N, C-alpha and C positions, 0 to 999 in steps of 0.2 A: 555605385562609384564608377566614373568613367575611366577609360584606360589611361589617359593622361594624368588623371588624379592619382592613380595608383603609383606612378613613378615619381610623383612630386607631392608627397603628403606632408601637411603641416601638423605636427603633433604638439599640442599644448599640454605641458606637464610641469613637474617640479624642476625641469632642466634650467629654467630661468634663474632659479635660486642658485644652482651650481655655477651658472655663468658668472654671477657677481662674486661668488666665492673664488672662482678662478681669477677674475680680474684683480681682486684684493691680493691674491697670492703673487701674481706677476708684478704687482707694484713693489714688492720687496726685492725684486731682482736689481742688482746694483747698476746695470747698464741701461735700465729702462726708466721712463718717466711718463706721467700722464698729465696732460693739461687739456682744458676744454673737452673733457670726456673721451679723448682719443688715446690709444696706446701707441707708444713709440719705443724704439730700441730693439735691437736684433733679437736678444734672448726672449724678451716679452712677446714679441710678434710671433716667434717660432712656437712658444708655448701655447698661444691662442690658436694658431693654425693647427698644431698637433691635436688639440682638443676638438676643434671644429671638424677636422678630417675624421676623427674617430667616431663622431656621432652623426656624420653626414647622411648615411643611408637610413638610419632609424629615427633621427630627430632633426630634420632639415631646418625647421624654424629656429631652433636654438643655434644651429651652425651658422645660419644667416645672421642672427643677432651678434654672434661672436665676430664674424668677419667684418661687420659694419663698425666694430669698435676699433679697428686698426686704421691708423693714419698711413695710407698708401704713399703719400708724398714723402714720408720720412724713410722709406725703404731705399737703400742704396745698392745692395747686393742683387745682381741679375738673377741668381738662383732663387733667392727669396722672393723677388718680384714676380718671377714666372710662377712659382708655387702659389703666391697670393692671387695672381690673375686666374689660375685654374680653379682654386677653391672658391674664390669669390663668384666666378661665373656659375659653378655648380650649385652653390647655395642660392643665388638669385634665380636660377632656372627652376630649381626644385620648389621655390616659393612664389612662382608666378609673377616675379617682378618684370616690368616691361623691358624689352630688349630693343635698343635703337641702332646698334652697330656691332661689328665683330672686333673692334679695336682692342678690347681688354683681353679676350681669349686668344687673340693673335699673338700677344706677348708670350703666352705659354706655348703656343704652337711653334713659334720661332726658336724658342729655347729647347723644348723637349723633343723636337723632331730629329735632332742629332744627338740626343742624350742617350746614355746607356740605361736610364731608368725606363724600362719598357712599360710599366704600369702608368706612369705619368704621360709617357708619349701616347699611349692608347687613349687615356682620358682626355688629353688635350684635343686630339682629333675628334673624339666622340662628342665632346661638348661644343666644339666648333660646328659640327653637324647639327647639334641641337639648336644652336643660336641661329643658323641659317634656316632651320625649319620654322623658328619663331618669326623670322623675317620673311617667310614665304619664298625663299630662294631655294627651290627644291633641287635644281641641278647642282648648285654649289654644296648643298647638304649631302647629296649623293656622293660627290667627290670626296668630301671630308670623311664621311662614314666609310667609304671604300678604303681610304687610307687606314682608318682604324681597323677595318676588317683584315688587312694584311698583317696585323700584329696579334691577332687572337691566339695564334699558336705559340706566341712568345710570352704570354701572360698566363697566370694560373688563377682565374677568377671566372667561374661559370656564370655567376650572377651578372657581371659586366657584359659577358658575351651575350647573354640573353637580352639585356637592354639594347645592345647594339643591333642584334638581329630583329628585334621588335621595331626599331626605328627604320631600318632598311625595308622591312615588310610594309610599313606604312607608306614609305616613299613609292615603292613599286605598286601598291594599291592605288595611290593617288595618280600614278601614271598609266593605270589600267593594264599593267603587265602582271596579271593575276597569278600566272604560273610561278613566276619568281617570288611574288609576295607570299604565296603558300609555302614555298620552299623555306623562306627565311622565318616565317612564323613557326613552322615545324621545328626548325633548328632552335628557335627561341624557347619553345616548349620543352625541348630536350635539355637545354642548358638550365632552365629553371628547375626542372626535375632533379638534375644532378646537384644543384645548389640548395635543394630542399626549400625552395620558395614556392609554397603551394598556391598562394593567392596569385602570384605572378603567372604561374603555370595555368591556372584557371583562365586568366585573361588571354594568355597565348592561345589556348584552345578556342576561346571565343573569337579571337581574330581569325583563326583558321576557318571557323564556321562562317564568318561574315565573308571571307574571301571566296569560299565555296558558293555562297549566294551570288556574288558578282560573276562567278564562272557558270551560273545557272545549274549547278549541281545541287539541287534543293534537297534531295533525299539525304545525302551525306551531311549537308549543312544542318538539316533538322536534327539528325541523330547527335551530332557534335554539340549543338547548342542546347539540346535537351540534357546532356550530361552536365554542361556548364550551369544550366538552370538549377538542377538539383543541388550542385555544390554551392551555388550562390545562396540558396535558401538555408543550407546548413550553416554557412558562415554569417548569415544575416545581412547580406549585401542586397538591399532592396532595389537600389538603382540598377545593378547588374541583372537582377531578377526581372525588372521591368523591361530592360533592353532585350533580354532573352525572349520574353513573351512577344515583344514586337517582332523580332526576327523569325521566331517560330510561326507566328501568324502569317508573316510574309511568305515563308516557305509553303505553308499549307495552301495559301491563296494561289501561289504560282503552280502548285501541283493539282489545283482544282479539287481538293479534298474538302467538300462542303461541311461535313459533320465535324471533322477536326478543326476546321477554321472557325466554325460557330462556337465550339467549346473554348478555343483559345481567345476568340474575340470577347466572349463574356468575361474571361479571366483578365484579359487586357483592360477592358473597360472598368472592371471593378478596382484594379490597381490604379488606373489613371483617373483619379477623382474629378479633375477639372479638364475639360477638352483642351487640347493643346493647339496652338496655331503654327506649330513647327511644320516644315515641309514633310518630314517623315510621317507624322501623324496624319496629315491630310492625304498623303499618298496611300497609306495603308487603308484608310477609310474608302478612298476612291476604288481601290482594288477589291475590297470586301464587298461593297455594294454592287460592283460590276459582276462579281461571282454570283451573288444572289439575284442578279438581274433587275436591280433597282437602279436603272440607268440614269434617272433624273438626279438622285443623290450622288451617284458616281460622278456625273458631269460637274455637279456643284463643287464637290471636294477637289476634283482635278483642276477646275478653274481657279479655286482658291490657292492651290499649291503653286500654280504658275505665277501668281501675283506675289509670292513670298520673295524675300531676298535670298536667292539661291546661290550656293557655292558651286564650284565646278563639278564636283561629284554628284550633287543633287540635280543639277541640270542634265547631266548624262543619263541618270536613272529615270528622270521624269520623261525624257524622250522615249525611253524603252517602255515605261508604263503607259504612256499615251498610245504607243504602237499596239500594245496588248489590248487596251480597252477599245481602240478603233477597230481592231480585227474581230473582237467578240461581237461588235455591232454590225459587222459586215461591210465596213468601210475600208475596202482593200487598198485603194490608192492612198488614202490618208494614212493608213497604218504603215504602208511601205515608205512613205515620205518621212514619218517619224523615225522609223527604223534606220533609214539612211542617215539621218541626222545623228542618231545614237552612235552608229558605227564611225561616222566621220569625226565626231567629238572624241571618241576613244582613241582613234588613230592620231588625232591632233595632240591630245594629251601625251601620248607615248612619245611623239617626236619632240614636243616642246620641253617636257620635264626631264627626259633621260636621253640626251644627245650623246651617243657613244663617242663621236670624234672629240667632243669637248672633254669627256671623261679621260680619254686617252691623252689628249694634249695637256691636261692639268695633272696628270698622274704624279709627277715628281715636283710640282710647283712649290709645295710646302718645304720639301727638303732643300731645294735651291734657295728659297727665301732664308731658311735657317743658316745655311752655309755662308751666305753673304753676310748675315749678321755676325757670325762667328769670325769670319775673315776681318771684318771691320773692327771687331773688338780686339783681336789678337795682334793686328798689324798697325794699329793706330800710331804707336810710338815709332815703329820702324818707318812708317810712311812719312812722319814728320821729320825725322832725321834725314831720310833720303831727299826730301824736298829741300831742306837747308843745304845739303851738300851740292845738289844740282844747281841751286840758286847761286852758290859761291862760285861754282865752275863757270856758270854763264857770265857772271861779273868779270872773272879773270879773262875769259875768251873775248868779251866785248872790249875790255881795256887794251889787250894785246892787239886785237884787230884794228882798233882805232889808231893806236900808235903806228902800226905798220902802214896803214893807208895814208896817214899824214906824211910819213917819211917819203913814200914813193908816189905821191899823188901826181907830181909834174910829169914823171916818166910815163906813168900809165895814161895820163891825159893825152900826150902826143901820140902814143901808140894807138890809143883808142880812136882818135880822130882819123888816123890813116886807115884803120880797119873799116870805120864807118863809111869813109869815102869810097873804098873799094867795094864794099858790100852793096851800097846803094845802086850802083850800076847793075850788079848781078841780080839783085832782087827785082828790079824793073823788068829785066829780060825774062826771068822765071815767071813773073806775074803774067806777062803777055802769053807765054806758052801754056800756062795752066788755064787761062781763060779760053783759049782755043780748044784745048782738050775737053774742058768742061762742057762747052756747047756741043761738041761732037759726040761725046760718049754718054752723057747723063740722060736720064729718062725724062718723060714728058713733064712731070711735076717740077723737077729741078730746072728745066728750061724755062718754065713759066715764071718761077721765082727769079731766075737770072734776068729774064726780059724786063722785069719790073725794078729790080734792085741794082743792076749793074749800070751805074751812072756813066761809065766810060764807053758803053756799047752804043753803036750806031743804031741798033735794033730796038732801043728802048721804046716801050709803049706806055700809054697812059693807063691809069687805074681803071678807067671806064672800059677801054679796049680789052684789058686783061680780064675784066669781069665778064664781058660778053663771050670771050673765048672759053673761059672756064664753064660758064653756064651752058654753052653749046656742047662741051664735053660731057657735062653731067646729063644733058638730055640724051646724048648718044648712049651713055651707059644705062639709062633708065628707059630707053625706048621699048616698045612692045616686044620686039624680037629678043632683046637682051633680057627682058623680064621673064619671057617664057623659058629661056635657057636657065635663068637663075631659079625659077620655080621648079624646073625639072630636077635640078641638083638638090634643092631643099627637100622636095618630095622623096627623093631617093635616100637622103640622109635621115629624114624624120618620118618615115612611114606614111607618105602621102599627106603631110600636114597641111600643105597649101590647098589641096583639093577639098579637104574637110572644112577649112576656114571659109572657102568660097560658097559653102552651102547656104542657101537662103534662110534655112531655119535658124542658123546661128545669128543672122542679122547684122553682120559686120559691113561697114561702109568701105568703099575703095581706099580711102585714106587710112583707115584702121588696118586693112589688110596690107597696105603698102608699108606701114610702120613695122608690122610684125615681120614682113618679108626681109627688110633690110636689117632688122635686129637679128633674125636667124642667120643672115649672111655674115654676121660678125662685125657690122659697122658700129662705131661708137655713137652714143646718143647725140653728140654734137653733129656728126655727119648726117645722121638720120634727120635731125632738125632742119638742116639745109635743104635736104631733098624734099621733105613734105611741107617745108615753109612754116615751121613752128619754132618757138624759142626752145633752147636746150632744157630750160627749167620745166617747160610744160610736158616734155617727153615722158618723164617719170610719172606725172599725174595721169597722162593719157594711158600709159601702160597699166596703171593701177585700175582705172575705170574700165579699161578694156578687159582685164582679167575677170573683174566682177561680172561684166556683161556676159562673158563666155560661160562663167560658172552657173549663171541662172539658166542657161540653155543646155549645157552639156558638162556634167561633172567630170566625166572621163577626159574630155578634150581640155578642160581647165587644168586638170592634174598634169597633162602632158605639157601644156604651155608653161605652167608654173615651174616645171623642171628645166625647160629650155631657156626661158627669159631670165 
């Protein structure tokens, strides 16, 4: 049984009989009715949801069937609708129903994030995180589950805490932050132990063992997984037993324990009746034959693994495995290249999946969302009344103003004409003074604009003349002496970056160096496009190609440029 299967188990039993007994019972409730097979009415819906919630953890299939009997469009109460959204999402998630959006669970999040019901608030954020995991939005899942984590001290359910910590551990494993993953899996195991959930505890120990493998602590990983393997055999969990054999064989191979590996290999092959085409099977076979020095088979299995449809985690591990196999064959350069890719992908995953600024920025977003919903609900009538009052005031003011203007229009007209006549002379004088001060005091760029746009000026120039003047100024600013000074400033600011870019091994053209120079200087893409005579749209494409070119020649220089540009 896989770990995901453990938390979402479909139990087929006599519960379906009791479902229909329950439906028949709620039909007798006076305020409810059923048509086209759907349940409507507040009391009937509450009775169905109460029953579904009570069996959710032990019989998710029956709970899902119950929730699908409810006509959600007939629900009018916001409290009831939020509870329906939460239980419906939980039942669908536990029964592997496809998830396409977070719209349903967000109804529960908006309502319960400011509710005094701590259990439902916790569950709403927890299942929001589960939905984002299904949608492969790991950063959003981490935010939602972190919100749930802040509530664990305010609920009294160690089982739910264990589920939360398991999900967080999976996220940190996916992001290659294995120390934090191990911490959460350990907390999960402790919670399941307190909740007396032995099977869940076994799987938590298994997760810790797998994390230890990712941390290359194979000795501890093997001892933990050996304990899990014995428990799996006791409870008859053949799939977990198979997974334990696979991981113990992996540990033995990484520790170069040939005899142990041979024993585990024979057990693994006996359990695995049909050869698998999965990346994990191919990887373990490649590692095994590499240990026994059958390099031809090792290469064959490794090549087959590379051809599989690999997930992000499989790709990272396959680079590490390729590095080990290349090193064992004495191919040092090839091994180093694979290992660099392995480290690079790990760092990339850690940055992409768990961006701490994003987590900090979104820390209170769900609370703000819920408060906005609450304000809209509470103040809808008040807002309507206020709008009516304001509208009436506006009408009164408009009518009074119109009457007043009509009465005094002639007096104001004559007064206004006199003022306009007096102002026209003053404005003309001020305009001449301002124009003189403008030409004397403003900088070069303003004078250039003035030369072209001031139609009353005797110094007006044509567009062609102005273009020549501006091009000459640009040439002065980009002349060799100016460029040397600019390069000196950039080198001082960025640890000699211009000298390193001029290295022939990097292979950059003068135009490419020029683009980077003025980008470092802080010029906009539009200004850089004028200097190097490229369209602004092409600047972004050139930068992208330029970074890829540098990356092929110098990983360290590419990292520096990536942070600056």
